N, CA, C and O atoms as a DFTB+ gen file, in Angstrom:
680 C
 N C O
     1  1       0.927      -1.530       0.049
     2  2       0.082      -0.040      -0.299
     3  2       1.035       1.027      -0.036
     4  3       1.997       1.006       0.732
     5  1       0.470       2.296      -1.059
     6  2       1.278       3.384      -1.019
     7  2       1.050       4.328       0.330
     8  3      -0.058       4.329       0.866
     9  1       2.034       5.053       0.809
    10  2       2.258       5.829       1.679
    11  2       2.166       7.220       1.818
    12  3       3.256       7.752       2.030
    13  1       0.980       8.147       1.752
    14  2       0.826       9.815       1.234
    15  2       1.054      10.370       2.760
    16  3       0.597      10.133       3.878
    17  1       2.078      11.292       2.133
    18  2       2.409      12.622       3.412
    19  2       1.434      13.360       3.036
    20  3       1.217      13.521       1.835
    21  1       0.593      13.999       4.086
    22  2      -0.484      15.302       4.227
    23  2       0.593      16.269       4.542
    24  3       1.588      16.111       5.249
    25  1       0.108      17.513       3.734
    26  2       0.765      19.086       4.353
    27  2      -0.661      19.453       4.688
    28  3      -1.606      19.159       3.956
    29  1      -0.800      20.273       6.113
    30  2      -1.772      20.986       5.880
    31  2      -1.680      22.401       5.957
    32  3      -1.859      22.756       7.122
    33  1      -1.488      23.288       5.240
    34  2      -1.245      24.836       5.288
    35  2      -1.686      25.732       6.723
    36  3      -1.203      26.822       7.027
    37  1      -2.669      25.017       7.466
    38  2      -3.167      25.939       8.443
    39  2      -2.856      24.788       9.428
    40  3      -2.705      23.675       8.923
    41  1      -2.724      24.926      10.941
    42  2      -2.609      24.652      11.870
    43  2      -3.586      24.770      12.803
    44  3      -3.404      24.338      13.941
    45  1      -4.308      25.145      12.571
    46  2      -5.482      25.506      13.494
    47  2      -6.022      24.093      13.022
    48  3      -5.876      23.669      11.876
    49  1      -6.883      23.187      14.395
    50  2      -6.692      21.912      14.739
    51  2      -8.390      21.894      13.905
    52  3      -8.675      21.062      13.044
    53  1      -8.844      22.409      14.133
    54  2     -10.415      22.515      13.046
    55  2     -10.390      22.846      11.961
    56  3     -11.434      23.281      11.477
    57  1      -9.341      22.779      11.254
    58  2      -9.273      23.940      10.048
    59  2      -9.985      22.619       8.707
    60  3     -10.454      21.485       8.616
    61  1      -9.713      23.489       8.131
    62  2     -11.240      23.377       6.475
    63  2      -9.972      22.433       5.740
    64  3     -10.253      21.368       5.190
    65  1      -8.701      22.898       5.793
    66  2      -7.912      21.935       4.781
    67  2      -7.489      20.377       6.454
    68  3      -6.523      19.621       6.355
    69  1      -7.808      20.363       6.856
    70  2      -7.179      19.348       7.613
    71  2      -8.781      18.755       7.637
    72  3      -8.739      17.544       7.855
    73  1      -9.776      19.108       7.524
    74  2     -10.901      18.416       7.561
    75  2     -11.414      17.678       5.886
    76  3     -12.275      16.815       5.718
    77  1     -10.554      18.364       4.814
    78  2     -10.487      17.729       3.515
    79  2      -9.440      16.861       3.586
    80  3      -9.676      15.739       3.138
    81  1      -8.060      17.114       4.139
    82  2      -7.610      15.264       4.150
    83  2      -7.619      14.278       4.826
    84  3      -7.148      13.146       4.720
    85  1      -8.616      15.183       6.054
    86  2      -9.237      13.749       6.621
    87  2     -10.257      13.051       5.914
    88  3     -10.336      11.823       5.964
    89  1     -11.198      13.899       5.132
    90  2     -12.048      13.407       4.214
    91  2     -11.557      12.504       3.015
    92  3     -12.059      11.388       2.873
    93  1     -10.667      12.927       2.221
    94  2      -9.573      12.717       1.568
    95  2      -9.043      10.943       1.934
    96  3      -9.262       9.998       1.176
    97  1      -8.466      10.873       3.006
    98  2      -7.872       9.469       4.040
    99  2      -8.849       8.952       4.754
   100  3      -8.609       7.986       5.478
   101  1     -10.081       9.482       4.680
   102  2     -11.399       8.261       5.115
   103  2     -11.804       7.107       3.722
   104  3     -12.004       5.894       3.656
   105  1     -11.786       8.253       2.720
   106  2     -12.849       7.818       1.440
   107  2     -11.784       7.021       1.205
   108  3     -12.223       6.107       0.507
   109  1     -10.418       6.824       1.430
   110  2      -9.459       5.551      -0.062
   111  2      -8.101       5.944       1.036
   112  3      -7.079       6.629       1.087
   113  1      -9.258       4.573       2.166
   114  2      -8.128       3.997       3.526
   115  2      -7.544       2.783       2.923
   116  3      -6.421       2.338       3.160
   117  1      -8.328       2.349       2.208
   118  2      -7.995       0.536       1.647
   119  2      -7.189       1.047       0.205
   120  3      -7.111       0.189      -0.673
   121  1      -6.702       2.144      -0.027
   122  2      -6.110       2.248      -1.205
   123  2      -4.354       2.799      -0.851
   124  3      -3.333       2.354      -1.376
   125  1      -4.496       4.160       0.460
   126  2      -2.986       4.022       0.757
   127  2      -3.228       4.633       2.337
   128  3      -4.261       4.920       2.943
   129  1      -2.062       4.684       2.640
   130  2      -1.741       5.042       4.216
   131  2      -1.554       6.279       3.969
   132  3      -0.802       6.563       3.037
   133  1      -2.349       7.599       4.934
   134  2      -1.863       8.612       5.022
   135  2      -1.814       8.789       6.336
   136  3      -2.501       8.384       7.274
   137  1      -0.429       9.791       6.188
   138  2      -0.189      10.435       6.823
   139  2      -0.039      11.820       7.386
   140  3       0.814      12.209       6.588
   141  1      -0.182      12.540       7.938
   142  2      -0.081      13.828       8.419
   143  2       0.692      14.741       8.714
   144  3       0.624      15.467       9.706
   145  1       1.624      14.761       7.707
   146  2       2.561      16.004       9.054
   147  2       2.962      16.508       9.830
   148  3       3.276      17.663       9.541
   149  1       3.201      16.132      11.092
   150  2       2.767      17.082      12.256
   151  2       3.626      18.460      12.794
   152  3       3.338      19.363      13.579
   153  1       4.681      18.187      12.067
   154  2       5.745      19.186      12.723
   155  2       6.064      20.287      12.502
   156  3       7.060      20.805      13.007
   157  1       4.882      21.158      11.296
   158  2       4.988      22.117      10.924
   159  2       5.544      23.844      11.547
   160  3       6.197      24.765      11.057
   161  1       4.832      23.581      12.903
   162  2       4.883      24.310      13.510
   163  2       6.099      24.154      14.521
   164  3       6.049      25.083      15.328
   165  1       7.039      23.413      14.733
   166  2       7.834      22.852      15.543
   167  2       9.368      23.320      14.480
   168  3      10.555      23.332      14.806
   169  1       8.928      23.548      13.599
   170  2      10.488      23.655      12.532
   171  2      10.745      24.985      12.444
   172  3       9.931      25.794      12.000
   173  1      12.182      25.346      12.969
   174  2      12.922      26.830      13.015
   175  2      13.076      27.130      11.753
   176  3      13.503      26.454      10.817
   177  1      12.523      28.668      11.833
   178  2      12.596      29.693      10.462
   179  2      13.742      29.042       9.831
   180  3      14.508      28.359      10.512
   181  1      13.943      29.239       8.341
   182  2      14.072      28.492       6.982
   183  2      15.398      29.507       7.371
   184  3      15.167      30.609       7.870
   185  1      16.706      29.091       7.126
   186  2      18.106      29.667       7.149
   187  2      18.994      29.254       6.180
   188  3      19.750      28.324       6.464
   189  1      19.043      29.705       5.215
   190  2      19.806      29.320       4.035
   191  2      21.135      28.655       4.266
   192  3      21.477      27.596       3.740
   193  1      22.040      29.557       5.317
   194  2      23.074      29.190       5.936
   195  2      23.586      27.790       6.601
   196  3      24.546      27.036       6.440
   197  1      22.518      27.842       7.372
   198  2      22.317      26.578       7.879
   199  2      23.732      24.992       6.978
   200  3      23.905      24.653       5.807
   201  1      24.123      24.698       7.782
   202  2      25.049      23.206       6.649
   203  2      24.409      21.931       7.122
   204  3      23.996      21.507       8.202
   205  1      24.483      21.518       5.979
   206  2      23.207      19.830       6.057
   207  2      23.801      19.335       7.439
   208  3      23.002      19.312       8.376
   209  1      24.953      18.984       7.653
   210  2      25.603      18.075       9.128
   211  2      24.754      18.937      10.706
   212  3      24.367      18.412      11.750
   213  1      24.721      20.329      10.287
   214  2      23.994      21.265      11.395
   215  2      22.570      21.411      11.734
   216  3      22.045      22.040      12.653
   217  1      21.897      20.475      10.507
   218  2      20.671      21.148      10.764
   219  2      19.736      20.645      12.158
   220  3      20.242      19.924      13.019
   221  1      18.558      21.049      12.225
   222  2      17.927      20.934      13.431
   223  2      17.362      19.435      12.965
   224  3      16.958      18.985      11.892
   225  1      17.557      18.816      14.479
   226  2      16.603      17.179      14.256
   227  2      15.239      17.433      13.270
   228  3      15.110      16.750      12.254
   229  1      14.168      18.524      13.662
   230  2      13.207      19.042      13.138
   231  2      13.120      18.778      11.805
   232  3      12.151      18.411      11.140
   233  1      14.579      19.076      11.399
   234  2      14.626      19.551       9.913
   235  2      15.448      18.423       9.128
   236  3      15.821      18.803       8.018
   237  1      15.709      17.478       9.377
   238  2      16.163      16.028       8.960
   239  2      14.917      14.806       9.369
   240  3      14.959      13.655       8.934
   241  1      13.754      15.373      10.355
   242  2      12.925      14.358      10.843
   243  2      11.930      14.397       8.804
   244  3      11.629      13.570       7.943
   245  1      11.804      16.086       9.037
   246  2      10.833      16.500       7.429
   247  2      11.463      15.752       6.823
   248  3      11.301      14.553       7.048
   249  1      12.344      16.154       5.903
   250  2      13.221      15.870       4.639
   251  2      12.764      14.147       4.724
   252  3      12.100      13.520       3.899
   253  1      13.383      13.645       6.041
   254  2      13.191      11.828       5.813
   255  2      11.247      11.185       5.531
   256  3      10.991      10.152       4.912
   257  1      10.498      11.827       5.967
   258  2       9.214      12.172       6.404
   259  2       9.009      12.194       4.191
   260  3       8.460      11.255       3.614
   261  1       9.458      13.162       3.588
   262  2       9.204      13.226       2.538
   263  2       9.838      11.948       1.353
   264  3       9.248      11.459       0.390
   265  1      10.939      11.729       1.757
   266  2      12.034      10.531       1.244
   267  2      10.796       9.464       1.623
   268  3      10.062       9.328       0.644
   269  1      10.467       8.859       2.502
   270  2       9.957       7.986       2.374
   271  2       8.365       7.612       2.233
   272  3       7.792       6.589       2.608
   273  1       7.890       8.650       1.640
   274  2       6.537       9.178       0.876
   275  2       6.510       8.770      -0.270
   276  3       7.311       9.283      -1.051
   277  1       5.753       7.905      -0.679
   278  2       5.168       7.569      -2.079
   279  2       4.904       8.914      -3.034
   280  3       5.214       9.268      -4.172
   281  1       4.128       9.471      -1.875
   282  2       3.475      10.743      -2.518
   283  2       3.371      11.614      -1.989
   284  3       3.939      11.399      -0.918
   285  1       2.829      12.989      -1.990
   286  2       2.171      14.161      -1.197
   287  2       0.927      14.640      -1.735
   288  3       0.357      14.594      -2.825
   289  1       0.618      15.298      -0.154
   290  2      -0.360      16.103      -0.748
   291  2      -0.385      17.643       0.106
   292  3      -0.365      17.987       1.287
   293  1      -0.424      18.141      -0.866
   294  2      -0.697      19.705       0.198
   295  2      -1.956      20.020      -0.134
   296  3      -2.601      19.762      -1.150
   297  1      -2.408      20.988       1.466
   298  2      -3.835      21.278       1.500
   299  2      -3.840      22.603       2.213
   300  3      -3.776      22.655       3.442
   301  1      -3.933      23.940       1.268
   302  2      -3.720      25.301       2.234
   303  2      -4.697      26.217       1.910
   304  3      -5.205      26.416       0.807
   305  1      -4.953      26.846       3.139
   306  2      -5.862      27.750       2.608
   307  2      -4.457      29.271       1.858
   308  3      -3.289      28.986       1.595
   309  1      -4.876      30.278       1.743
   310  2      -4.679      31.522       1.294
   311  2      -4.691      32.284       2.481
   312  3      -5.721      32.559       3.095
   313  1      -3.175      32.740       2.919
   314  2      -3.240      34.056       3.743
   315  2      -2.260      34.663       3.497
   316  3      -1.081      34.313       3.552
   317  1      -3.111      36.410       2.972
   318  2      -3.365      37.366       2.779
   319  2      -2.230      37.271       1.574
   320  3      -1.059      37.642       1.644
   321  1      -3.055      36.543       0.220
   322  2      -2.888      36.603      -1.184
   323  2      -1.923      35.425      -1.129
   324  3      -1.639      34.908      -2.210
   325  1      -1.325      34.878       0.099
   326  2      -0.418      34.027      -0.342
   327  2      -0.267      32.622       0.495
   328  3      -0.880      32.483       1.554
   329  1       0.529      31.650       0.001
   330  2       0.851      30.685       0.677
   331  2       1.620      30.978       2.177
   332  3       2.756      31.426       2.332
   333  1       0.756      30.630       3.102
   334  2       1.133      30.040       4.938
   335  2       2.420      30.093       4.735
   336  3       2.990      29.420       3.876
   337  1       3.267      31.302       5.901
   338  2       4.625      31.503       5.769
   339  2       4.955      29.827       6.705
   340  3       6.124      29.555       6.980
   341  1       4.123      29.113       6.996
   342  2       4.741      27.800       7.928
   343  2       4.771      27.015       7.226
   344  3       5.674      26.283       7.630
   345  1       4.191      26.428       5.973
   346  2       4.425      25.907       4.593
   347  2       5.045      25.975       3.924
   348  3       5.411      24.956       3.339
   349  1       5.650      27.472       3.530
   350  2       6.507      27.864       2.759
   351  2       8.029      27.521       3.148
   352  3       8.915      27.044       2.439
   353  1       8.054      27.895       4.432
   354  2       9.101      27.688       5.664
   355  2       9.497      25.840       5.609
   356  3      10.613      25.325       5.668
   357  1       8.295      25.236       5.493
   358  2       9.102      23.818       5.073
   359  2       9.250      23.040       4.031
   360  3       9.618      21.866       3.983
   361  1       8.919      23.818       3.138
   362  2       9.354      23.642       1.708
   363  2      10.419      23.686       1.270
   364  3      10.965      22.798       0.615
   365  1      11.058      25.188       1.708
   366  2      12.424      25.938       1.801
   367  2      13.260      24.916       2.735
   368  3      14.485      24.856       2.635
   369  1      12.866      24.482       3.231
   370  2      13.653      23.477       4.131
   371  2      14.442      22.471       3.242
   372  3      15.625      22.133       3.277
   373  1      13.508      22.135       2.510
   374  2      13.697      21.078       1.619
   375  2      14.045      21.670      -0.100
   376  3      13.896      21.303      -1.266
   377  1      14.355      22.314       0.348
   378  2      14.770      22.753      -1.712
   379  2      16.085      22.636      -1.790
   380  3      16.345      22.584      -2.992
   381  1      17.350      22.545      -0.982
   382  2      18.351      22.064      -1.231
   383  2      18.575      20.403      -1.482
   384  3      19.451      19.797      -2.099
   385  1      17.275      19.894      -0.652
   386  2      18.082      18.189      -0.561
   387  2      17.257      16.890      -1.650
   388  3      17.255      15.662      -1.563
   389  1      16.489      18.025      -2.836
   390  2      15.894      17.621      -3.710
   391  2      14.801      15.716      -2.979
   392  3      14.485      14.652      -3.510
   393  1      14.682      16.188      -1.920
   394  2      13.681      14.919      -1.434
   395  2      12.036      14.973      -2.273
   396  3      11.333      14.011      -2.583
   397  1      11.795      16.287      -2.458
   398  2      11.071      16.695      -3.817
   399  2      11.048      16.029      -4.897
   400  3       9.994      15.483      -5.223
   401  1      11.816      15.955      -5.435
   402  2      12.240      15.464      -6.908
   403  2      11.420      14.714      -7.558
   404  3      11.901      13.583      -7.625
   405  1      10.622      14.768      -7.966
   406  2      10.029      13.514      -8.940
   407  2       9.232      12.995      -8.421
   408  3       8.647      12.108      -9.042
   409  1       8.817      13.310      -6.993
   410  2       7.855      13.077      -6.414
   411  2       6.360      13.630      -6.490
   412  3       5.896      14.753      -6.292
   413  1       5.683      12.204      -6.916
   414  2       4.434      12.642      -6.926
   415  2       3.341      13.466      -6.116
   416  3       2.963      12.763      -5.179
   417  1       2.899      14.305      -6.125
   418  2       2.179      15.453      -5.433
   419  2       0.806      16.031      -6.118
   420  3       0.337      16.158      -7.249
   421  1       0.612      16.178      -5.394
   422  2      -0.867      16.886      -5.028
   423  2      -1.197      18.412      -4.404
   424  3      -0.651      18.997      -3.469
   425  1      -2.092      18.751      -5.115
   426  2      -2.192      20.464      -4.167
   427  2      -3.368      20.599      -4.383
   428  3      -4.041      20.358      -5.385
   429  1      -3.678      21.095      -3.170
   430  2      -5.324      21.310      -2.926
   431  2      -5.164      22.866      -2.220
   432  3      -4.277      23.064      -1.391
   433  1      -6.216      24.065      -2.678
   434  2      -5.874      25.413      -2.138
   435  2      -7.562      25.523      -1.870
   436  3      -8.446      25.562      -2.726
   437  1      -7.679      25.555      -0.568
   438  2      -9.287      25.698      -0.162
   439  2      -9.245      27.145       0.845
   440  3      -8.619      27.286       1.895
   441  1     -10.166      28.187       0.113
   442  2      -9.593      28.786       0.356
   443  2     -10.907      29.854       0.080
   444  3     -11.755      29.217      -0.546
   445  1     -11.387      31.308       0.338
   446  2     -12.344      32.359       0.550
   447  2     -12.231      32.155      -1.193
   448  3     -12.967      31.508      -1.938
   449  1     -11.160      32.875      -1.466
   450  2     -10.553      33.260      -3.279
   451  2      -9.713      32.028      -3.844
   452  3     -10.000      31.067      -4.558
   453  1      -8.222      32.597      -3.037
   454  2      -7.384      31.654      -3.596
   455  2      -6.409      31.379      -4.904
   456  3      -5.616      30.439      -4.969
   457  1      -6.548      32.055      -5.603
   458  2      -6.029      32.460      -6.935
   459  2      -4.615      32.704      -6.800
   460  3      -3.891      32.076      -7.572
   461  1      -4.071      33.496      -5.968
   462  2      -2.628      33.864      -5.967
   463  2      -1.714      32.923      -5.673
   464  3      -0.698      32.567      -6.270
   465  1      -2.521      32.353      -4.055
   466  2      -1.880      31.054      -3.787
   467  2      -2.054      29.839      -4.519
   468  3      -1.224      28.929      -4.516
   469  1      -2.929      29.828      -5.027
   470  2      -2.870      28.664      -6.452
   471  2      -1.985      28.708      -7.340
   472  3      -1.235      27.798      -7.696
   473  1      -2.059      29.877      -7.758
   474  2      -0.437      29.945      -8.715
   475  2       0.735      29.924      -8.121
   476  3       1.604      29.380      -8.803
   477  1       1.163      30.418      -6.834
   478  2       2.222      30.119      -6.681
   479  2       2.839      29.296      -5.856
   480  3       4.047      29.309      -5.621
   481  1       1.681      28.239      -5.193
   482  2       2.293      27.286      -4.742
   483  2       2.603      26.172      -5.758
   484  3       3.405      25.243      -5.656
   485  1       1.434      26.622      -7.170
   486  2       1.868      25.138      -8.282
   487  2       3.122      25.652      -8.836
   488  3       3.957      24.780      -9.077
   489  1       3.541      27.190      -9.167
   490  2       5.105      27.589      -9.412
   491  2       6.304      26.901      -8.438
   492  3       7.419      26.584      -8.850
   493  1       5.819      26.743      -7.055
   494  2       6.604      26.439      -5.812
   495  2       6.978      25.370      -5.998
   496  3       8.147      24.984      -5.989
   497  1       5.989      24.742      -6.197
   498  2       5.859      22.599      -6.392
   499  2       7.178      22.625      -7.678
   500  3       8.402      22.501      -7.716
   501  1       5.976      22.879      -8.687
   502  2       6.814      22.181     -10.274
   503  2       8.626      23.336      -9.941
   504  3       9.530      22.723     -10.509
   505  1       9.100      24.436      -9.362
   506  2      10.446      24.404      -9.144
   507  2      10.893      23.623      -8.548
   508  3      12.018      23.509      -9.033
   509  1      10.802      22.938      -7.764
   510  2      10.989      22.043      -6.662
   511  2      10.942      20.778      -7.200
   512  3      11.567      19.947      -6.540
   513  1      10.438      20.401      -8.117
   514  2      10.940      19.073      -8.972
   515  2       9.562      18.300      -8.484
   516  3       9.648      17.073      -8.460
   517  1       8.638      18.730      -8.198
   518  2       7.992      17.988      -7.814
   519  2       6.859      17.265      -9.589
   520  3       6.800      17.788     -10.702
   521  1       6.152      15.914      -9.057
   522  2       5.659      15.296      -9.812
   523  2       4.037      15.968     -10.504
   524  3       2.969      15.374     -10.655
   525  1       4.324      17.091     -10.747
   526  2       2.926      17.796     -10.704
   527  2       2.109      18.028     -12.028
   528  3       2.633      18.103     -13.139
   529  1       0.888      18.122     -11.799
   530  2       0.187      18.037     -13.120
   531  2      -1.359      19.004     -13.294
   532  3      -1.848      19.094     -12.168
   533  1      -2.072      19.587     -14.136
   534  2      -3.368      19.597     -13.859
   535  2      -4.329      18.962     -12.664
   536  3      -4.770      19.433     -11.616
   537  1      -4.484      17.266     -13.519
   538  2      -5.346      16.588     -12.644
   539  2      -5.062      16.398     -11.367
   540  3      -5.768      15.566     -10.797
   541  1      -4.091      17.015     -10.636
   542  2      -3.865      17.013      -9.455
   543  2      -3.281      18.525      -8.709
   544  3      -2.426      18.781      -7.861
   545  1      -3.965      19.099      -9.288
   546  2      -3.999      20.559      -8.829
   547  2      -5.602      20.856      -9.119
   548  3      -6.288      20.693     -10.128
   549  1      -6.007      21.540      -7.337
   550  2      -7.457      21.414      -7.376
   551  2      -7.330      22.894      -6.358
   552  3      -6.531      23.093      -5.443
   553  1      -8.491      23.879      -6.921
   554  2      -8.572      24.751      -6.494
   555  2      -9.928      25.142      -5.394
   556  3     -10.448      25.860      -6.248
   557  1     -10.743      25.233      -4.409
   558  2     -11.917      24.698      -3.447
   559  2     -12.371      26.159      -3.265
   560  3     -12.150      26.836      -2.261
   561  1     -13.089      26.588      -4.459
   562  2     -13.320      28.684      -3.429
   563  2     -14.308      28.266      -2.827
   564  3     -14.852      27.199      -3.110
   565  1     -14.727      29.125      -1.810
   566  2     -15.494      29.362      -1.177
   567  2     -16.234      28.347      -0.259
   568  3     -17.371      28.168       0.178
   569  1     -14.416      27.503      -0.159
   570  2     -15.061      25.611       0.600
   571  2     -16.183      25.798       2.100
   572  3     -17.045      25.115       2.652
   573  1     -15.571      27.082       2.289
   574  2     -16.531      27.067       3.662
   575  2     -17.924      26.920       3.998
   576  3     -18.529      26.689       5.044
   577  1     -18.333      27.173       2.502
   578  2     -19.805      27.585       2.726
   579  2     -20.329      26.413       2.435
   580  3     -21.556      26.442       2.523
   581  1     -19.691      24.914       1.978
   582  2     -19.677      23.906       1.415
   583  2     -19.669      22.409       2.766
   584  3     -19.651      21.187       2.614
   585  1     -19.692      23.234       3.929
   586  2     -18.936      22.710       5.017
   587  2     -19.642      23.110       6.474
   588  3     -19.192      22.826       7.584
   589  1     -20.738      23.766       6.210
   590  2     -21.612      24.513       7.304
   591  2     -21.405      23.078       8.178
   592  3     -20.558      23.262       9.053
   593  1     -21.822      22.008       8.182
   594  2     -21.995      20.952       9.200
   595  2     -20.819      20.684      10.000
   596  3     -21.041      20.026      11.016
   597  1     -19.512      21.065       9.770
   598  2     -18.183      21.637      10.134
   599  2     -17.493      19.857       9.466
   600  3     -16.502      19.318       9.960
   601  1     -18.331      19.244       8.278
   602  2     -17.816      18.379       7.093
   603  2     -18.279      18.515       5.802
   604  3     -19.180      19.214       5.339
   605  1     -17.234      17.445       5.111
   606  2     -17.294      17.854       3.986
   607  2     -18.576      17.071       3.255
   608  3     -18.448      15.849       3.186
   609  1     -19.764      17.630       2.719
   610  2     -20.353      16.711       1.778
   611  2     -21.354      16.553       0.987
   612  3     -22.410      15.945       0.811
   613  1     -20.224      17.771       0.328
   614  2     -20.938      18.273      -1.151
   615  2     -20.276      17.329      -2.030
   616  3     -19.112      16.929      -2.013
   617  1     -21.696      16.920      -3.161
   618  2     -21.133      15.676      -3.804
   619  2     -19.928      15.871      -5.198
   620  3     -19.108      15.124      -5.733
   621  1     -20.352      17.236      -5.383
   622  2     -19.427      17.801      -6.252
   623  2     -18.062      17.952      -6.093
   624  3     -17.225      17.772      -6.978
   625  1     -17.789      18.387      -4.607
   626  2     -16.194      18.188      -4.462
   627  2     -15.776      16.917      -4.055
   628  3     -14.615      16.584      -4.293
   629  1     -16.834      15.861      -3.253
   630  2     -16.271      14.739      -3.265
   631  2     -15.744      14.345      -4.739
   632  3     -14.567      14.009      -4.866
   633  1     -16.387      14.375      -5.568
   634  2     -16.046      13.936      -7.126
   635  2     -14.846      14.434      -7.084
   636  3     -13.891      13.665      -6.973
   637  1     -14.672      15.700      -7.156
   638  2     -13.194      16.320      -7.024
   639  2     -11.984      15.837      -6.425
   640  3     -10.877      15.640      -6.926
   641  1     -12.347      15.706      -5.430
   642  2     -11.004      15.179      -4.796
   643  2     -10.426      13.498      -4.905
   644  3      -9.305      13.015      -4.748
   645  1     -11.883      12.836      -5.282
   646  2     -11.374      11.179      -5.363
   647  2     -11.106      11.686      -6.974
   648  3     -10.086      11.006      -7.090
   649  1     -11.183      12.116      -7.836
   650  2     -10.603      12.363      -9.170
   651  2      -8.977      12.884      -8.852
   652  3      -8.008      12.435      -9.464
   653  1      -8.912      13.726      -7.972
   654  2      -7.519      14.457      -7.797
   655  2      -6.489      12.684      -6.864
   656  3      -5.299      12.417      -7.034
   657  1      -7.072      12.210      -6.358
   658  2      -6.225      10.929      -5.524
   659  2      -6.569      10.330      -6.671
   660  3      -6.304      11.353      -7.304
   661  1      -6.902       9.632      -7.460
   662  2      -6.639       8.741      -8.488
   663  2      -6.082       9.183      -9.503
   664  3      -5.817       8.339     -10.359
   665  1      -5.639      10.864      -9.834
   666  2      -4.817      10.923     -10.873
   667  2      -3.624      11.201      -9.934
   668  3      -2.634      11.478     -10.610
   669  1      -3.358      11.224      -8.507
   670  2      -2.396      11.537      -7.822
   671  2      -1.843       9.615      -7.941
   672  3      -0.853       9.400      -8.640
   673  1      -2.441       8.554      -7.342
   674  2      -2.028       7.309      -7.738
   675  2      -1.547       6.676      -9.098
   676  3      -0.760       5.744      -9.264
   677  1      -2.165       7.361      -9.942
   678  2      -2.398       6.851     -11.527
   679  2      -0.578       6.863     -11.406
   680  3       0.107       6.538     -12.376
């Protein structure tokens, strides 16, 4: 069974992004092992001067988790027309390591608007050579209105998430 490493761009416990990742995991638990990376908040600020041998243990653990995954899913809101700093920080710690190179990757931007984040995260992931294409990129505008009960039960959105998952696994 494939191992999927999931990143939520929001560290809020009851975030929409976490609900989306959990929904995908529950719907496809027979097809992949889903692991949500929980260390975003504990990563130090990215330091381009840090030498590999002196990297913080949290950075080694992040890189090892990405390396061990068969595929990666990013799900993020938009903060001030951009990728949340906490998620960008994690990605920046991996730039020099090539752990994302050719890694099958999906991204979901779940926000009120989100166009700027969709564009910039797509560019970032392509720049670090993630294996990502249109079928594994999903922009969910106004998603909170589709989660009034706290759960994602919109048939159209669920179908899009299933399609994204299928494309990622292909």
